[in-house]
N, C-alpha and C positions, 0 to 999 in steps of 0.2 A: 504493499499500500504506500509505503514511503517513497519508493523509487518510481511509482506510477504518477507521482506528483513532482515533475521536474523543477518547477518553480521553488517548491519548498526545499528540495534537495540542494538546489543551486545556492539559495540564500543561507542555508545552514552551513555550507562550506565556505561561503563568501565572508561570513561574519568573522571567523578567526583571522582571516587575511586582513580585514579592515582594522581589527584591533592591533595586529602586528604593525601595520603601516602607520597607524596613528601614534601608538606609543613608541615605536621605533624612531619615528621622526621627532617626537617630543624630547626623547632622551638620546638623540643622536650624538650629543656632545658629552654625555654622562654615561660611561660604560657601566658603572656600578649600579645605577638605578635601572638601566636597561636590562642588565642581567638578572635583576630581581623581578621585573615586570613580565618579561617574556615567558619564563617558566610558569609564572602565576597565570598567565593567559591560557597556557596549555592545561593547567589544572582546572581552571574555570570552564574550559570547553569540555573536559571530561565530565564534570558535574552537570553541565547543561544538557549534554546529549544522553546522559544516563538518568540521573535523579530527576531533573526537570521534565525531560521528554517522556520518561516512562510514567511518572506520576500523573501527568496531564493526559497522555494517550490512553492509559489503562482506564482512567476515570471516564473518558469520552467513550471508549469501546464498551465499557460496562453499562453506562447509563443509556447508550443508544441500543442496547440489547445485542450488540455484535458478539460479545463474549458468550452470551447464552446460546446464540445461534451456532457459533463455532463449536461449542461443546457438543451440540447435537449432530455434528457431522462425523464422518469416519476418521477425520484427522485427530490424532491423539492430543490431549491437553498439553503434554510435555513437549511435543513437537511444535505446537502453535506458540506457546509461551517461550520456548527456546528460540524460535525464529524472531520473536519480538525483541528479546534480550540480545541476540546475536546481531541484529540490525543496529542496536545502540552501541554494541562493542565496535562494530566496523566503522560507524560514524565517528566515535571517539578516537579511534586509531588514525583515521584519515585526517581529522582536525589537528591532532598533535603533530602529524607528519607535515601538515600545512604550515604550522608555526615553526617547526624546525627548518624546513626548506626555505620559507619566506625570510626568516631571520638570516639565513646563510646568503641567500641570493640578493636581498635588498640592502642589508646592513653589514654584510661581511662577517657575521658572527661565526665562530668556529662550530664544527659539528659537535654533537654531544660527546663529552669526554668519557662517558661510561654507558655504552649501549645496553649492557646487561641490566644495570640498575634502572635505566629508563624503561625497558620492557617489563621488568618485574613490577615497578610501581604503576605502570600503565595498566597492566592486567589486574593487579590487586585493586587499584583505584576504581577501575571500571566495574569489577565485580562487586565491590563494596557499595558504590553509589547506585548501581542498578538494583541491588537488593533493598537499599534504603528507599529508593524511588518506588518500588513495588509496594513496600510496606507502608509508605506514606500515602499512597493512593487509597488505602483502606480508610483513612481518616477524612477524605474529601467527600462531602455529601452529594455533590452533583457537579456537572462540568462547568456551570456558570461560576461556581465558587472556586474552581481549580486554580486560575491564575493568582487569585489572592492568597490562597493556602500555600501555593508553591513559592511565590515571591517573598512571603513573609519569612521563609526559611532561606531561600537562595540568596537574596540580596544582602541581608545582614551577614551571612556566612562568608560570602566572597569579600566583603568589606573588612570584616574583623579577622578573617582567617589568613591574611597575608598574601592575597592575590596581587595587590598593588603596592605593598610595602612589606618590610621585614618586621613581623610581630615583636621580635626581640627589642626593637628600637621604639616601641610604642609604650604607653603607660602600663604600669604593673597590672592594672585590672584587665585591660584589653589583652595583654600578653597572656594572662592566666586563662582567660576565656578562649583565646586562640589555641592553647595547648590541648583543649578538650575537643575542638572541632576537627572532624576528619579531613576537611579541605586543607588545613594548615599542615598536616602530616603528609598529605599527597604532594602539595607544592614544595615542601622541604625536600622530599625525595627526588622530585623532578629537577629541582634547582641543583641538588647535588650531582645528578646525572648529567644535566645539560651545561652546567657552568663550572661548578667547583671541582668536579672530578674526584670527590672525596671517597668514593667507593661505597659499596652497599653496607659494609661493616659499620660505617659511621651513621647509618640511618636505619639500623635494625629496629630501634625503638619506634620510629615513625611507621615502619612497615607493620609492626605488631599492633600498634594502636589502630591503624587503618584496617587490618584484618579483623580485629575485634569488633569494630563498627560494622564491618561486613557480615560477621556472624550474627550480631544482634539484628541487623536488617533482614537477613535470611530467615531467622527464626520468626519474626513478626510477619514477613512477607508470606511465608507458608501457612502460618497459623490463622491469619485474618483474611486470606484471599477469598473473594466471592465472585462468582460468575453472574450473579443476579443484580438487577438494579436495586439501589438503596431507596430511591424515591421515584414516584410516578411522575 
């Protein structure tokens, strides 16, 4: 369904490129800030294409009765939901690749210094935020309310979680809050892979926290999933 809507697909992949161009140009003379923001954009794109997209899309499909009708077909539930999640995984991977390639082509940024760390944090981050997105869709009563429900989580998280700045340099309160949020640990891992080259061993704590968030999301995603409409 996603790929049958070329306009939606085009603008989904155009958005990370726009962010890279804007912030890359703004910080063209400041390598330190640029190196903070570009991995942050990659992390934000992962959250957007998994948590945000799945929470809103599953709410829409549930409330329109699509999930109920799909369950009545010979297609297995696991195959259908696996396809929905796999589409989000592909989108997130492509968007991170766009950030890396555009940063290299437009601003001469080096290639990621640790590809293994980048791939591990990409996969764990996608899995964690996909599970959290499915779990969060259970709380949304109808599709009209979906944008408000999703944005009240998404927007504060990317602002506080270190997408556009290093939380360690903020106030103690914001820094403490950021340490709890999964996006801050995802961005820290991506920043280590794309910029610092510090290696996976320096970010094992971030990986563990991110995986724990994913486990919590998976538990509630499976426990509260409903194929039926919540409201008429």
